[in-house]
Short mmCIF file of the C-alpha atoms (twelve columns), coordinates in Angstrom:
data_MODEL
# 
_entry.id   MODEL 
# 
loop_
_atom_site.group_PDB 
_atom_site.id 
_atom_site.type_symbol 
_atom_site.label_atom_id 
_atom_site.label_alt_id 
_atom_site.label_comp_id 
_atom_site.label_asym_id 
_atom_site.label_seq_id 
_atom_site.Cartn_x 
_atom_site.Cartn_y 
_atom_site.Cartn_z 
_atom_site.pdbx_PDB_model_num 
ATOM 1   C CA . MET A 1   -0.002  0.010   -0.003  1 
ATOM 2   C CA . ARG A 2   3.014   2.172   0.241   1 
ATOM 3   C CA . THR A 3   3.191   2.771   -3.391  1 
ATOM 4   C CA . HIS A 4   -0.179  4.293   -3.144  1 
ATOM 5   C CA . LEU A 5   1.232   5.790   -0.324  1 
ATOM 6   C CA . ASN A 6   3.767   7.435   -2.270  1 
ATOM 7   C CA . VAL A 7   2.321   7.428   -5.005  1 
ATOM 8   C CA . VAL A 8   -1.980  6.416   -4.653  1 
ATOM 9   C CA . GLN A 9   -3.297  15.077  -7.060  1 
ATOM 10  C CA . CYS A 10  -6.047  19.390  -16.142 1 
ATOM 11  C CA . SER A 11  -5.222  18.608  -14.250 1 
ATOM 12  C CA . LEU A 12  -6.235  21.940  -13.568 1 
ATOM 13  C CA . TRP A 13  -7.279  20.942  -10.243 1 
ATOM 14  C CA . LEU A 14  -5.153  18.434  -8.655  1 
ATOM 15  C CA . GLY A 15  -5.576  16.786  -5.453  1 
ATOM 16  C CA . SER A 16  -2.598  15.049  -4.227  1 
ATOM 17  C CA . ILE A 17  -3.136  13.141  -5.357  1 
ATOM 18  C CA . LEU A 18  -2.970  13.407  -8.683  1 
ATOM 19  C CA . SER A 19  -1.632  13.953  -11.973 1 
ATOM 20  C CA . THR A 20  -1.058  16.829  -14.053 1 
ATOM 21  C CA . VAL A 21  -2.062  16.270  -17.535 1 
ATOM 22  C CA . ALA A 22  -2.406  17.657  -20.922 1 
ATOM 23  C CA . CYS A 23  -5.842  18.115  -22.250 1 
ATOM 24  C CA . ARG A 24  -4.639  18.103  -25.804 1 
ATOM 25  C CA . GLN A 25  -2.078  15.334  -25.965 1 
ATOM 26  C CA . THR A 26  -2.128  12.207  -28.097 1 
ATOM 27  C CA . GLU A 27  -2.667  9.252   -25.824 1 
ATOM 28  C CA . PRO A 28  0.597   7.350   -25.190 1 
ATOM 29  C CA . LYS A 29  0.845   3.661   -25.831 1 
ATOM 30  C CA . PRO A 30  0.048   1.591   -22.743 1 
ATOM 31  C CA . GLU A 31  2.615   -0.525  -20.980 1 
ATOM 32  C CA . PRO A 32  2.041   -4.111  -22.172 1 
ATOM 33  C CA . THR A 33  1.725   -5.482  -18.640 1 
ATOM 34  C CA . ALA A 34  -0.544  -2.796  -17.221 1 
ATOM 35  C CA . SER A 35  -4.075  -1.682  -17.953 1 
ATOM 36  C CA . ALA A 36  -3.691  1.810   -19.321 1 
ATOM 37  C CA . PRO A 37  -6.227  4.569   -18.684 1 
ATOM 38  C CA . ALA A 38  -8.742  5.260   -21.383 1 
ATOM 39  C CA . THR A 39  -8.219  7.840   -24.088 1 
ATOM 40  C CA . SER A 40  -10.560 10.567  -25.193 1 
ATOM 41  C CA . THR A 41  -10.726 13.110  -27.958 1 
ATOM 42  C CA . PRO A 42  -8.819  16.208  -26.824 1 
ATOM 43  C CA . ALA A 43  -10.842 19.382  -26.507 1 
ATOM 44  C CA . THR A 44  -10.033 22.458  -28.501 1 
ATOM 45  C CA . SER A 45  -8.688  25.214  -26.306 1 
ATOM 46  C CA . THR A 46  -10.874 28.278  -25.784 1 
ATOM 47  C CA . PRO A 47  -9.300  31.759  -25.838 1 
ATOM 48  C CA . ALA A 48  -8.802  33.180  -22.382 1 
ATOM 49  C CA . SER A 49  -11.241 35.967  -23.152 1 
ATOM 50  C CA . GLY A 50  -13.876 33.350  -23.901 1 
ATOM 51  C CA . ILE A 51  -13.994 31.848  -20.408 1 
ATOM 52  C CA . THR A 52  -17.367 32.834  -19.068 1 
ATOM 53  C CA . ALA A 53  -19.001 32.117  -15.773 1 
ATOM 54  C CA . GLY A 54  -22.200 30.212  -16.108 1 
ATOM 55  C CA . ALA A 55  -24.377 31.548  -18.893 1 
ATOM 56  C CA . GLU A 56  -23.097 28.994  -21.415 1 
ATOM 57  C CA . LEU A 57  -26.121 26.727  -21.236 1 
ATOM 58  C CA . SER A 58  -29.740 27.158  -20.266 1 
ATOM 59  C CA . ASP A 59  -29.555 23.942  -18.216 1 
ATOM 60  C CA . PRO A 60  -26.215 23.788  -16.350 1 
ATOM 61  C CA . ARG A 61  -27.079 20.453  -14.733 1 
ATOM 62  C CA . ALA A 62  -27.666 18.827  -18.111 1 
ATOM 63  C CA . ARG A 63  -24.391 20.245  -19.333 1 
ATOM 64  C CA . ALA A 64  -22.593 18.890  -16.294 1 
ATOM 65  C CA . LYS A 65  -24.195 15.465  -16.679 1 
ATOM 66  C CA . SER A 66  -22.841 15.253  -20.222 1 
ATOM 67  C CA . ARG A 67  -19.328 15.298  -18.729 1 
ATOM 68  C CA . PHE A 68  -19.603 14.027  -15.168 1 
ATOM 69  C CA . SER A 69  -21.526 11.348  -13.335 1 
ATOM 70  C CA . PRO A 70  -22.393 10.797  -9.679  1 
ATOM 71  C CA . LEU A 71  -20.022 8.702   -7.653  1 
ATOM 72  C CA . PRO A 72  -21.386 5.153   -7.895  1 
ATOM 73  C CA . ALA A 73  -21.961 3.010   -4.847  1 
ATOM 74  C CA . PRO A 74  -19.085 0.569   -4.292  1 
ATOM 75  C CA . ALA A 75  -19.626 -2.946  -5.610  1 
ATOM 76  C CA . PRO A 76  -20.125 -5.591  -2.938  1 
ATOM 77  C CA . VAL A 77  -16.956 -7.179  -1.556  1 
ATOM 78  C CA . SER A 78  -16.356 -10.061 0.836   1 
ATOM 79  C CA . PRO A 79  -16.996 -8.699  4.366   1 
ATOM 80  C CA . ALA A 80  -14.372 -11.065 5.762   1 
ATOM 81  C CA . GLN A 81  -11.758 -9.902  3.276   1 
ATOM 82  C CA . ALA A 82  -12.578 -6.226  3.810   1 
ATOM 83  C CA . ALA A 83  -12.385 -6.616  7.604   1 
ATOM 84  C CA . LEU A 84  -8.999  -8.339  7.303   1 
ATOM 85  C CA . GLY A 85  -7.807  -5.709  4.843   1 
ATOM 86  C CA . ARG A 86  -8.734  -2.949  7.256   1 
ATOM 87  C CA . ARG A 87  -6.557  -4.516  9.947   1 
ATOM 88  C CA . LEU A 88  -3.685  -5.006  7.508   1 
ATOM 89  C CA . PHE A 89  -3.953  -1.430  6.215   1 
ATOM 90  C CA . PHE A 90  -3.187  -0.106  9.707   1 
ATOM 91  C CA . GLU A 91  -0.522  -2.755  10.427  1 
ATOM 92  C CA . THR A 92  3.068   -1.466  10.560  1 
ATOM 93  C CA . ARG A 93  5.011   -4.588  11.507  1 
ATOM 94  C CA . MET A 94  5.186   -5.855  7.922   1 
ATOM 95  C CA . SER A 95  7.794   -3.290  6.881   1 
ATOM 96  C CA . ALA A 96  11.518  -3.968  7.101   1 
ATOM 97  C CA . ASP A 97  11.849  -1.539  10.021  1 
ATOM 98  C CA . GLN A 98  8.463   -2.481  11.533  1 
ATOM 99  C CA . HIS A 99  7.351   1.154   11.541  1 
ATOM 100 C CA . VAL A 100 5.686   1.627   8.138   1 
ATOM 101 C CA . GLY A 101 2.270   0.547   6.927   1 
ATOM 102 C CA . CYS A 102 -0.260  1.673   4.365   1 
ATOM 103 C CA . VAL A 103 -1.535  4.160   6.918   1 
ATOM 104 C CA . SER A 104 1.846   5.873   7.070   1 
ATOM 105 C CA . CYS A 105 1.110   7.680   3.804   1 
ATOM 106 C CA . HIS A 106 -2.688  7.540   3.885   1 
ATOM 107 C CA . LEU A 107 -3.965  9.277   6.979   1 
ATOM 108 C CA . PRO A 108 -7.575  9.773   8.101   1 
ATOM 109 C CA . GLU A 109 -6.934  13.406  9.015   1 
ATOM 110 C CA . ARG A 110 -5.543  14.004  5.504   1 
ATOM 111 C CA . TRP A 111 -8.437  12.413  3.622   1 
ATOM 112 C CA . GLY A 112 -6.369  9.367   2.712   1 
ATOM 113 C CA . ALA A 113 -3.214  11.261  1.681   1 
ATOM 114 C CA . ASP A 114 -0.345  12.429  3.918   1 
ATOM 115 C CA . GLY A 115 0.074   16.177  3.392   1 
ATOM 116 C CA . GLN A 116 3.755   15.892  2.411   1 
ATOM 117 C CA . PRO A 117 5.397   16.717  -0.934  1 
ATOM 118 C CA . VAL A 118 6.676   13.154  -1.085  1 
ATOM 119 C CA . PRO A 119 6.152   10.514  1.607   1 
ATOM 120 C CA . LYS A 120 8.871   8.910   3.650   1 
ATOM 121 C CA . GLY A 121 8.810   5.162   3.941   1 
ATOM 122 C CA . VAL A 122 10.925  2.463   5.489   1 
ATOM 123 C CA . PHE A 123 14.050  3.697   7.301   1 
ATOM 124 C CA . GLY A 124 13.040  7.266   6.403   1 
ATOM 125 C CA . ARG A 125 13.625  6.768   2.670   1 
ATOM 126 C CA . GLU A 126 11.853  9.229   0.404   1 
ATOM 127 C CA . ASN A 127 9.434   7.900   -2.148  1 
ATOM 128 C CA . PRO A 128 9.817   9.374   -5.641  1 
ATOM 129 C CA . ARG A 129 6.328   10.897  -5.962  1 
ATOM 130 C CA . ASN A 130 3.508   12.450  -3.982  1 
ATOM 131 C CA . ALA A 131 1.112   10.095  -2.188  1 
ATOM 132 C CA . PRO A 132 -2.380  10.326  -3.687  1 
ATOM 133 C CA . THR A 133 -5.460  9.629   -1.646  1 
ATOM 134 C CA . VAL A 134 -6.736  6.066   -1.399  1 
ATOM 135 C CA . PHE A 135 -10.326 7.272   -1.311  1 
ATOM 136 C CA . ASN A 136 -12.166 6.244   -4.498  1 
ATOM 137 C CA . ALA A 137 -8.866  4.880   -5.884  1 
ATOM 138 C CA . PHE A 138 -10.531 1.580   -6.756  1 
ATOM 139 C CA . ALA A 139 -12.546 3.335   -9.487  1 
ATOM 140 C CA . GLN A 140 -9.456  4.530   -11.362 1 
ATOM 141 C CA . SER A 141 -8.229  2.622   -14.418 1 
ATOM 142 C CA . ALA A 142 -4.734  2.160   -12.963 1 
ATOM 143 C CA . GLN A 143 -2.747  3.161   -9.878  1 
ATOM 144 C CA . HIS A 144 0.248   5.447   -9.362  1 
ATOM 145 C CA . TRP A 145 1.123   8.663   -11.111 1 
ATOM 146 C CA . ARG A 146 2.666   6.658   -13.947 1 
ATOM 147 C CA . ALA A 147 -0.179  4.137   -14.142 1 
ATOM 148 C CA . ASP A 148 2.255   1.291   -13.552 1 
ATOM 149 C CA . ARG A 149 -0.010  -0.685  -11.213 1 
ATOM 150 C CA . THR A 150 -3.097  -2.329  -12.635 1 
ATOM 151 C CA . SER A 151 -5.368  -2.222  -9.566  1 
ATOM 152 C CA . VAL A 152 -5.513  -1.456  -5.869  1 
ATOM 153 C CA . GLU A 153 -4.779  -5.159  -5.235  1 
ATOM 154 C CA . ASP A 154 -1.693  -5.063  -7.460  1 
ATOM 155 C CA . GLN A 155 -0.508  -1.884  -5.795  1 
ATOM 156 C CA . ALA A 156 -0.903  -3.278  -2.298  1 
ATOM 157 C CA . SER A 157 0.941   -6.498  -3.090  1 
ATOM 158 C CA . ARG A 158 3.857   -4.861  -4.870  1 
ATOM 159 C CA . ALA A 159 4.279   -2.188  -2.217  1 
ATOM 160 C CA . LEU A 160 5.755   -4.825  0.074   1 
ATOM 161 C CA . ASN A 161 8.834   -5.016  -2.143  1 
ATOM 162 C CA . GLY A 162 9.138   -1.303  -2.812  1 
ATOM 163 C CA . PRO A 163 12.592  -0.138  -1.635  1 
ATOM 164 C CA . ALA A 164 11.134  3.069   -0.156  1 
ATOM 165 C CA . SER A 165 7.773   1.548   0.792   1 
ATOM 166 C CA . PHE A 166 7.871   -1.579  2.940   1 
ATOM 167 C CA . GLY A 167 11.434  -2.401  1.912   1 
ATOM 168 C CA . LEU A 168 11.154  -6.215  1.751   1 
ATOM 169 C CA . GLY A 169 13.565  -7.670  -0.783  1 
ATOM 170 C CA . THR A 170 11.628  -10.608 -2.134  1 
ATOM 171 C CA . GLU A 171 8.136   -12.117 -2.096  1 
ATOM 172 C CA . ALA A 172 9.536   -14.987 -0.050  1 
ATOM 173 C CA . GLU A 173 10.762  -12.539 2.602   1 
ATOM 174 C CA . ALA A 174 7.382   -10.811 2.641   1 
ATOM 175 C CA . THR A 175 5.557   -14.131 2.975   1 
ATOM 176 C CA . GLU A 176 7.742   -15.197 5.869   1 
ATOM 177 C CA . LYS A 177 7.152   -11.897 7.632   1 
ATOM 178 C CA . LEU A 178 3.407   -12.159 7.117   1 
ATOM 179 C CA . ARG A 179 3.258   -15.687 8.458   1 
ATOM 180 C CA . ALA A 180 5.173   -14.578 11.549  1 
ATOM 181 C CA . LEU A 181 2.177   -12.423 12.495  1 
ATOM 182 C CA . LYS A 182 0.332   -15.408 13.930  1 
ATOM 183 C CA . GLU A 183 -2.731  -13.457 15.054  1 
ATOM 184 C CA . TYR A 184 -3.775  -12.997 11.419  1 
ATOM 185 C CA . ALA A 185 -3.709  -16.679 10.438  1 
ATOM 186 C CA . ALA A 186 -7.310  -17.453 11.425  1 
ATOM 187 C CA . ASP A 187 -8.604  -14.345 9.644   1 
ATOM 188 C CA . PHE A 188 -6.790  -15.277 6.422   1 
ATOM 189 C CA . HIS A 189 -8.327  -18.761 6.556   1 
ATOM 190 C CA . ALA A 190 -11.780 -17.278 7.156   1 
ATOM 191 C CA . ALA A 191 -11.421 -14.665 4.403   1 
ATOM 192 C CA . PHE A 192 -10.043 -17.117 1.811   1 
ATOM 193 C CA . PRO A 193 -11.731 -20.425 2.706   1 
ATOM 194 C CA . GLY A 194 -11.072 -22.062 -0.668  1 
ATOM 195 C CA . ASP A 195 -7.351  -21.357 -0.617  1 
ATOM 196 C CA . ALA A 196 -5.117  -24.180 0.570   1 
ATOM 197 C CA . ASP A 197 -2.396  -21.682 1.511   1 
ATOM 198 C CA . PRO A 198 -4.257  -18.478 2.360   1 
ATOM 199 C CA . VAL A 199 -1.508  -16.577 4.214   1 
ATOM 200 C CA . SER A 200 0.196   -15.127 1.140   1 
ATOM 201 C CA . VAL A 201 1.309   -11.890 -0.478  1 
ATOM 202 C CA . LYS A 202 -1.416  -12.323 -3.090  1 
ATOM 203 C CA . ASN A 203 -4.097  -12.484 -0.412  1 
ATOM 204 C CA . TRP A 204 -2.511  -9.590  1.467   1 
ATOM 205 C CA . GLY A 205 -3.170  -7.516  -1.657  1 
ATOM 206 C CA . ALA A 206 -6.630  -9.015  -2.167  1 
ATOM 207 C CA . ALA A 207 -7.686  -8.200  1.384   1 
ATOM 208 C CA . ILE A 208 -6.377  -4.636  1.367   1 
ATOM 209 C CA . GLY A 209 -7.918  -4.149  -2.062  1 
ATOM 210 C CA . ALA A 210 -11.293 -5.342  -0.759  1 
ATOM 211 C CA . TYR A 211 -11.057 -2.810  2.056   1 
ATOM 212 C CA . GLU A 212 -10.060 0.033   -0.267  1 
ATOM 213 C CA . ARG A 213 -13.023 -0.791  -2.474  1 
ATOM 214 C CA . THR A 214 -15.271 0.324   0.386   1 
ATOM 215 C CA . LEU A 215 -13.606 3.756   0.691   1 
ATOM 216 C CA . SER A 216 -16.055 5.866   -1.277  1 
ATOM 217 C CA . THR A 217 -16.739 9.517   -0.509  1 
ATOM 218 C CA . PRO A 218 -19.993 10.939  -1.966  1 
ATOM 219 C CA . ALA A 219 -19.957 14.739  -1.908  1 
ATOM 220 C CA . PRO A 220 -22.264 17.757  -2.354  1 
ATOM 221 C CA . PHE A 221 -21.588 17.721  -6.099  1 
ATOM 222 C CA . ASP A 222 -23.227 14.293  -6.298  1 
ATOM 223 C CA . ALA A 223 -26.300 15.643  -4.526  1 
ATOM 224 C CA . TRP A 224 -26.451 18.549  -6.983  1 
ATOM 225 C CA . LEU A 225 -26.186 16.196  -9.963  1 
ATOM 226 C CA . ALA A 226 -29.065 14.234  -8.436  1 
ATOM 227 C CA . GLY A 227 -31.262 17.351  -8.347  1 
ATOM 228 C CA . ASP A 228 -30.540 19.149  -5.047  1 
ATOM 229 C CA . ASP A 229 -30.332 22.791  -6.046  1 
ATOM 230 C CA . HIS A 230 -29.078 23.795  -2.608  1 
ATOM 231 C CA . ALA A 231 -26.015 21.542  -2.690  1 
ATOM 232 C CA . LEU A 232 -23.976 24.098  -4.692  1 
ATOM 233 C CA . ASP A 233 -23.955 27.804  -3.931  1 
ATOM 234 C CA . ASP A 234 -23.687 30.527  -6.562  1 
ATOM 235 C CA . ALA A 235 -19.881 30.649  -6.492  1 
ATOM 236 C CA . ALA A 236 -19.584 26.892  -6.924  1 
ATOM 237 C CA . ARG A 237 -22.033 26.857  -9.835  1 
ATOM 238 C CA . ALA A 238 -20.122 29.682  -11.494 1 
ATOM 239 C CA . GLY A 239 -16.904 27.755  -10.919 1 
ATOM 240 C CA . LEU A 240 -18.403 24.662  -12.489 1 
ATOM 241 C CA . GLY A 241 -19.267 26.694  -15.577 1 
ATOM 242 C CA . ARG A 242 -15.752 28.073  -15.799 1 
ATOM 243 C CA . PHE A 243 -14.251 24.621  -15.224 1 
ATOM 244 C CA . ILE A 244 -16.135 23.296  -18.242 1 
ATOM 245 C CA . SER A 245 -15.659 26.344  -20.472 1 
ATOM 246 C CA . ALA A 246 -11.932 26.528  -19.856 1 
ATOM 247 C CA . GLY A 247 -11.475 22.964  -21.109 1 
ATOM 248 C CA . CYS A 248 -10.598 21.289  -17.799 1 
ATOM 249 C CA . ALA A 249 -13.400 18.736  -18.204 1 
ATOM 250 C CA . ALA A 250 -11.744 17.337  -21.328 1 
ATOM 251 C CA . CYS A 251 -9.405  15.475  -18.976 1 
ATOM 252 C CA . HIS A 252 -11.088 15.758  -15.601 1 
ATOM 253 C CA . ASP A 253 -14.363 14.042  -16.382 1 
ATOM 254 C CA . GLY A 254 -16.441 11.051  -15.324 1 
ATOM 255 C CA . ALA A 255 -17.391 10.128  -11.773 1 
ATOM 256 C CA . LEU A 256 -13.959 10.950  -10.317 1 
ATOM 257 C CA . LEU A 257 -13.262 14.018  -12.478 1 
ATOM 258 C CA . GLY A 258 -10.088 12.320  -13.611 1 
ATOM 259 C CA . GLY A 259 -8.183  9.154   -12.777 1 
ATOM 260 C CA . ASN A 260 -8.772  7.386   -16.109 1 
ATOM 261 C CA . LYS A 261 -6.554  9.065   -18.707 1 
ATOM 262 C CA . LEU A 262 -2.886  9.691   -19.342 1 
ATOM 263 C CA . ARG A 263 -1.712  13.119  -20.449 1 
ATOM 264 C CA . LYS A 264 1.473   15.105  -20.797 1 
ATOM 265 C CA . PHE A 265 2.140   17.654  -18.077 1 
ATOM 266 C CA . GLY A 266 3.172   20.847  -19.842 1 
ATOM 267 C CA . VAL A 267 1.388   20.983  -23.178 1 
ATOM 268 C CA . GLU A 268 1.580   24.741  -23.587 1 
ATOM 269 C CA . LYS A 269 4.471   25.515  -21.246 1 
ATOM 270 C CA . GLU A 270 7.142   23.438  -19.543 1 
ATOM 271 C CA . TYR A 271 5.667   22.520  -16.173 1 
ATOM 272 C CA . SER A 272 8.807   22.986  -14.077 1 
ATOM 273 C CA . LEU A 273 8.958   26.673  -15.056 1 
ATOM 274 C CA . LEU A 274 5.614   27.102  -13.331 1 
ATOM 275 C CA . THR A 275 5.910   24.676  -10.428 1 
ATOM 276 C CA . HIS A 276 9.587   25.438  -9.710  1 
ATOM 277 C CA . SER A 277 10.115  21.714  -9.210  1 
ATOM 278 C CA . ALA A 278 13.480  20.676  -7.820  1 
ATOM 279 C CA . LYS A 279 13.853  18.156  -10.641 1 
ATOM 280 C CA . VAL A 280 12.011  17.275  -13.831 1 
ATOM 281 C CA . ASP A 281 10.310  13.886  -13.703 1 
ATOM 282 C CA . PRO A 282 10.211  11.963  -17.038 1 
ATOM 283 C CA . GLY A 283 6.915   10.429  -15.928 1 
ATOM 284 C CA . ARG A 284 5.652   7.356   -17.742 1 
ATOM 285 C CA . PHE A 285 8.687   7.428   -20.023 1 
ATOM 286 C CA . ASP A 286 10.587  5.575   -17.304 1 
ATOM 287 C CA . VAL A 287 7.995   2.790   -17.520 1 
ATOM 288 C CA . THR A 288 7.631   2.387   -21.297 1 
ATOM 289 C CA . HIS A 289 10.896  3.995   -22.552 1 
ATOM 290 C CA . GLN A 290 8.835   5.519   -25.381 1 
ATOM 291 C CA . GLU A 291 9.528   9.145   -26.190 1 
ATOM 292 C CA . ALA A 292 5.799   9.843   -26.559 1 
ATOM 293 C CA . ASP A 293 5.440   9.082   -22.827 1 
ATOM 294 C CA . ARG A 294 7.943   11.663  -21.625 1 
ATOM 295 C CA . TYR A 295 6.323   13.920  -18.987 1 
ATOM 296 C CA . VAL A 296 3.121   11.878  -19.209 1 
ATOM 297 C CA . PHE A 297 1.234   11.168  -15.978 1 
ATOM 298 C CA . LYS A 298 -2.148  9.859   -14.984 1 
ATOM 299 C CA . VAL A 299 -4.773  12.588  -14.841 1 
ATOM 300 C CA . ALA A 300 -5.443  13.336  -11.227 1 
ATOM 301 C CA . ALA A 301 -8.859  12.414  -9.865  1 
ATOM 302 C CA . LEU A 302 -10.225 15.572  -8.241  1 
ATOM 303 C CA . ARG A 303 -12.391 13.981  -5.579  1 
ATOM 304 C CA . ASN A 304 -11.376 15.478  -2.205  1 
ATOM 305 C CA . VAL A 305 -8.745  17.634  -3.917  1 
ATOM 306 C CA . GLU A 306 -9.350  20.460  -1.426  1 
ATOM 307 C CA . ARG A 307 -8.047  18.222  1.387   1 
ATOM 308 C CA . THR A 308 -5.219  16.323  -0.305  1 
ATOM 309 C CA . GLY A 309 -2.502  18.875  -1.087  1 
ATOM 310 C CA . PRO A 310 0.261   19.609  -1.785  1 
ATOM 311 C CA . TYR A 311 -0.325  19.182  -5.463  1 
ATOM 312 C CA . PHE A 312 1.146   17.536  -8.553  1 
ATOM 313 C CA . HIS A 313 3.282   14.424  -8.800  1 
ATOM 314 C CA . ASP A 314 6.104   16.010  -6.823  1 
ATOM 315 C CA . GLY A 315 3.999   17.944  -4.274  1 
ATOM 316 C CA . SER A 316 5.679   21.112  -5.494  1 
ATOM 317 C CA . VAL A 317 2.676   23.443  -5.065  1 
ATOM 318 C CA . ALA A 318 1.019   23.973  -1.705  1 
ATOM 319 C CA . SER A 319 -2.000  26.107  -2.694  1 
ATOM 320 C CA . LEU A 320 -4.996  24.761  -4.593  1 
ATOM 321 C CA . SER A 321 -5.523  28.218  -6.131  1 
ATOM 322 C CA . ASP A 322 -1.969  28.222  -7.410  1 
ATOM 323 C CA . ALA A 323 -2.401  24.690  -8.761  1 
ATOM 324 C CA . VAL A 324 -5.502  25.754  -10.678 1 
ATOM 325 C CA . GLN A 325 -3.733  28.719  -12.260 1 
ATOM 326 C CA . ILE A 326 -0.637  26.677  -13.090 1 
ATOM 327 C CA . MET A 327 -2.653  24.004  -14.828 1 
ATOM 328 C CA . ALA A 328 -4.610  26.540  -16.861 1 
ATOM 329 C CA . GLU A 329 -1.334  27.991  -18.118 1 
ATOM 330 C CA . ALA A 330 0.609   24.761  -18.540 1 
ATOM 331 C CA . GLN A 331 -2.147  22.685  -20.119 1 
ATOM 332 C CA . LEU A 332 -4.472  25.150  -21.792 1 
ATOM 333 C CA . GLY A 333 -2.318  28.212  -22.427 1 
ATOM 334 C CA . LYS A 334 -4.765  30.363  -20.454 1 
ATOM 335 C CA . THR A 335 -4.414  32.895  -17.689 1 
ATOM 336 C CA . LEU A 336 -7.118  32.831  -15.049 1 
ATOM 337 C CA . ASP A 337 -7.845  35.962  -13.079 1 
ATOM 338 C CA . SER A 338 -8.443  35.874  -9.327  1 
ATOM 339 C CA . GLU A 339 -12.231 35.769  -9.622  1 
ATOM 340 C CA . ALA A 340 -12.237 32.842  -12.046 1 
ATOM 341 C CA . THR A 341 -9.692  30.978  -9.942  1 
ATOM 342 C CA . GLN A 342 -11.616 31.365  -6.711  1 
ATOM 343 C CA . GLN A 343 -14.872 30.318  -8.363  1 
ATOM 344 C CA . ILE A 344 -13.237 27.165  -9.682  1 
ATOM 345 C CA . VAL A 345 -11.810 26.469  -6.236  1 
ATOM 346 C CA . SER A 346 -15.304 26.912  -4.818  1 
ATOM 347 C CA . PHE A 347 -16.546 24.269  -7.221  1 
ATOM 348 C CA . LEU A 348 -13.668 21.901  -6.383  1 
ATOM 349 C CA . LYS A 349 -14.543 22.135  -2.705  1 
ATOM 350 C CA . THR A 350 -17.920 20.582  -3.477  1 
ATOM 351 C CA . LEU A 351 -16.054 17.389  -4.408  1 
ATOM 352 C CA . THR A 352 -15.057 16.857  -0.783  1 
ATOM 353 C CA . GLY A 353 -16.921 14.034  0.947   1 
ATOM 354 C CA . PRO A 354 -16.733 12.895  4.555   1 
ATOM 355 C CA . VAL A 355 -13.992 10.495  5.608   1 
ATOM 356 C CA . PRO A 356 -15.507 6.982   5.639   1 
ATOM 357 C CA . ALA A 357 -16.325 5.830   9.172   1 
ATOM 358 C CA . THR A 358 -14.311 2.650   8.660   1 
ATOM 359 C CA . PHE A 359 -11.138 4.548   7.782   1 
ATOM 360 C CA . ALA A 360 -9.661  4.122   11.239  1 
ATOM 361 C CA . VAL A 361 -7.879  1.473   13.244  1 
ATOM 362 C CA . PRO A 362 -10.433 -1.246  14.037  1 
ATOM 363 C CA . ARG A 363 -11.082 -1.984  17.666  1 
# 
């Protein structure tokens, strides 16, 4: 879970978790071994003077529904697996130094992120990228900023061997460590009754994945989409109009407002000139070694973005307002004034849902 944790924020409105992206980039080829996020037809950029605040359509809700959808209810999972996964998520003895667990980078008080530019894992080692929130992560097409994990289960399993995550060298070492935690044996047998050898790295990932699949955060925006006119105030509705008109929704769409596409960060202007990043990250290029993937990241899902800063893959920007303006310039070649920026931020705040009641150490 640590790779979420470091990693698991056009990306005009990032939340920690996720990914700055180009709204007008040709979709890179997917890594053969991973399920790549879906592509979409890039939107044509609108001149800055053409960004208007809400009079674009006689029915704003219908316009929004053409681009976004309410957060769906989580699919049913095995209660026994989810209960075990919850315990394992908050377990720190599995790491090489016995001090790091999934929870180390995904904190309840930080809406499933950690509030740091990049998280520190086993023995204080820095992870390479910002830790995105685990809330609603199951609904994304892939995990990590570079989309190099196929699912929350894959991410959880492979985190055990991450050098800066749990720091265990091999799967055999991880299995031995897991089996040494004798108090979990009965729960593994109960959660995986058809498995002859249930205490395994694979089932560690399956259990944590089952738990993460319960971590859904419906928000006021969902209520507004469903017909509640009072769920969004005037500023938020104006911000929604600007968000769509500016072109942000070309990448940040669907139920999560992102999380399902890959885009280049810095379509109109080199991103590091705006973020003042300490180093330039090649992005998905390091995964595929294809030049088309240089500076390509997964589009950040904007659910809970208000609560999951700092922003971008390197956590280089602390302010959500700054992140909004940077993405408008880097991705769309537009300059947002203060009023437009604050209205968009008002809209993004309506994507914040309550922390799930189960996102805490079980008694």
